[in-house]
N, C-alpha and C positions, 0 to 999 in steps of 0.2 A: 363772434363779434355781431352777427345778425342775428336777430332774434327771430321767433318763429313767425311772427306776421309777417318780418320781411321775407322769410325764406317762401312761406307761402302763397306771397304775391309773385314773386318769381315765377315760383312750380307753377300758376295759375298762367301767366303769361307766355310761357314755354308750353301748356298745353293747349293753349289755344293757337298758338303757330303751328305746332307739331300736326294738328287736324287737318290745317292749310295746305301742309307739307303735305303729308298723306294722300290728301284730296287730290292734291296735283299729281302726285305719285299714281294714282289710281288712273287718273287721265293723261298719262303719259306724258305732262306738262314741265317735269322738273328741270327747273333752270339751275344746271351745274357751270362753275366756270373753272379754270385752272390759272393756279398762281405761277409765281416764277419757277418752285419747283416742280412742278407738274402735280402738285397737291391738290384735291379738289375742294371748294369752297359753294357751300349753297347760300341761297338768302336766308336759310332758317340760322346758319352760324353767324351772318353779319346781324340781323335782327336782334339775337339774343343780345350779342356783343354789345349792339347801341343800347340796348333795353337796361343793363348793367351799367353802364357808364355812368346813367342818367338816374340810376337807381341807388348808386354809391357815391354820388354826387358830394355828400357830407364828406367822405372819406377824402377825395381828391383837393375838396377845399383847405384839409387841414395838413396838404402835403403831399399824400400818396400820388405814387405815380400809377397812371394805369398802364398795366402791361399786357394786351389781348393778342392773342394769335392773329387777329382780323384789325388791329388796331395798336400798333404800338412801335415808340421810338427807341431812346436809351433805358434800359433796365437800370433803375435809381430805387433806395429804398430809402424811407416804409414802401411798399410795395402790393396793388393788387394785380394778381397774377390769373388770368383768365384763358382758359379754352370753352369758349363758347359748348361746341360740341368735338370733343376728344372721339375720334374714330367716325370721321367724316363718310369713310369708306364705307364701314359697316352702317351707319344710316343710309347710303345710296341702296348699299342692295339690299337692305331689308333685314340684316342680320340683327339690327336692335342692340348689340352691346355695344354702345358708345353711352357718354355720359359726359353732362357739363363737370368741369372740374375749374375751383376756383380757391384761392390762396389771397388772405388779408395779414400780410406779413408786416412786424413792425420791425421787431426784432428777436432773430432765436435765441441769443445769449439769454435775455431773459425770458422767454416761454411765451413773449407776446406776439404769437400767431394763431392763425385759426385755418383750417381750411373744411372745403366742402365739396364732395362727390355726389351727381345726381344723374341714376337712370330714368329720362321720363316715361320708357316704356315699359318697364317692371315696377318702375317706382321704389328702389330702392334710393335713400337719402340718407348718407352717414356726414356727420361733421365731427371735428376735433372738440367739441365742446362735451361731447358726451364719450370718454373711453371706454372701451369695452375690456372687459377681464377676458384676455386671451386664454387664461389658465382654465376659466370655465367654459370656455366656447370651443375648444378645440377638440376636433372628432380624432379618436385614434386610429391610428391608419398603421397597416404592415409596413406600408412604403412613404414616403415621402411623398409630398404630392406639390407639384411644380405649374404654375400658369404660363404661357407661352403666348407668341402671335403667329397665328396662322400663315401669315406671309414669312415668317422665317422658318414655319415647319415646310411651305412649300419651297422656299431656297435651299432646301435640304440640310440648315445649318444645326437640326439637331438629329439627324439620321444614326449617328452612334451615341448610345450612354447606357449606362446599367440599368435594365430593365427590372433584375433583380432588387434595385434598391430603391428604384425612382417610378412617378407616373405622372407622365407629362400629358397637360389638358391643354388644347387651344382655345383661348378665350380672347374677347374682342380686344378694345382699345385698351392701353396702358394705364389709361386714368379709370378706368372700370376694374381692373386688373387690381390697382392699389387699393380701393375701396375695398375689394373683396377680401385680398389678403388682411387689413388692418380689421378686418371684423372675423378672422381665423376660419377663413373659408379654404386657404391653402397653405401650404409649408414654405414656399417660395416662390418668387418671380425673379425671371431672366430675361433680359432682351439684350440681343447681339448686336443691335442698330442702334444709332445715337439717338436720344431725346431732347428737344426743346425745353426749356424749363416750364412753359406751360402748358407742356403735356404731362409734367410730374408734378408742380408744386402743391396742387390740394389734396393730391392722394400723398406726399409727402409730411404733408402737415399731421395728416390722418395717421401714417403710420408711425410719426416722432412720437405721439402721444402714447401710442398702443405698443410701444417699445419694438418695432420691426424697423430692423437700421438697413441703411439704403450702401452699398458697395460699389466702389468706383472699379475700373480697369487693372488697377494695381492692388486690390483687396484692401484698399483704405476704406474707413467707416465715412461717410459724407455728413458732418452735423448740422450742417444748415446750407439753404440754396441761396448761390451769390454770382452765377454767369449763368451766361441766356441758353447755352448748349453743354450737354454732358455726352461724352465720347461711348462708343459703343462698349458691351461686355458691361453690363449693370446687374447688379445683384441686389433685391430685396429679400431680408427672412431675417427671422430670430436670432440673436445674437449667437447663442449655444449651438445651431448648426450651421454657422456660416463659414468656418473654414472649410468643413467638410464639404458642404454643394460649392463653395469656389473653387475647390480644387477637382474635384469631379468635372465640372463642365469648363471651364479654363483653363485649369493648369496642366491638366492631365489630356485634354485636346490640342493644347501646345505642344506637349512630349509627341502625341500619336503622328504630326504632322512633321514631326523633324527626321 
């Protein structure tokens, strides 16, 4: 729904603000605030959110609600759903595995939706306008490769899994991971923490275009996003491996605790 010129203008703005952000980091002058839930927010998050709201004013004038992590009311569709920087902790720490996540959603049932994931550090920019042929991009692996959260590893949530069958790799923000799986960089993503819609909306749109499914904690496939938060234990993967991965990481772990 955004053309190349609009995308490049947004990239240029983010690049300019990111240079200033890194300069402030080098000086030790980063301004970091804490929200009510104790999650960090920087001036960069707020500036990108404000810039996108102005840039997407024509959509808002047509009746789209603007639902950003840094600026939102009630979730109503059609909607613009934005996380200006998903992975603020990675941004602050310098890990650089963070991403802008943008979704413009009119109606999932008529395939009238668009998503964009953009990592301003490495330049990875993926939109749902150009679906990727996963069959030609998949790397043949002896084991299934899953991307997971560093935080969840540190919390011991993946201490037990079949290492003969799976390789788990720690990768930054959920939005960034969803962009990567949509382009065939891994076989599955698991999060054992709940996610807000702004965390996953852009990546959900990319995954949906590329036949990567999202499953909830009961194993139900999520066909559309329609609520503000999704509970813990979420899986994204191709349909042909969903049952196997879901059982190994969710049902089997529950059986082990009984």
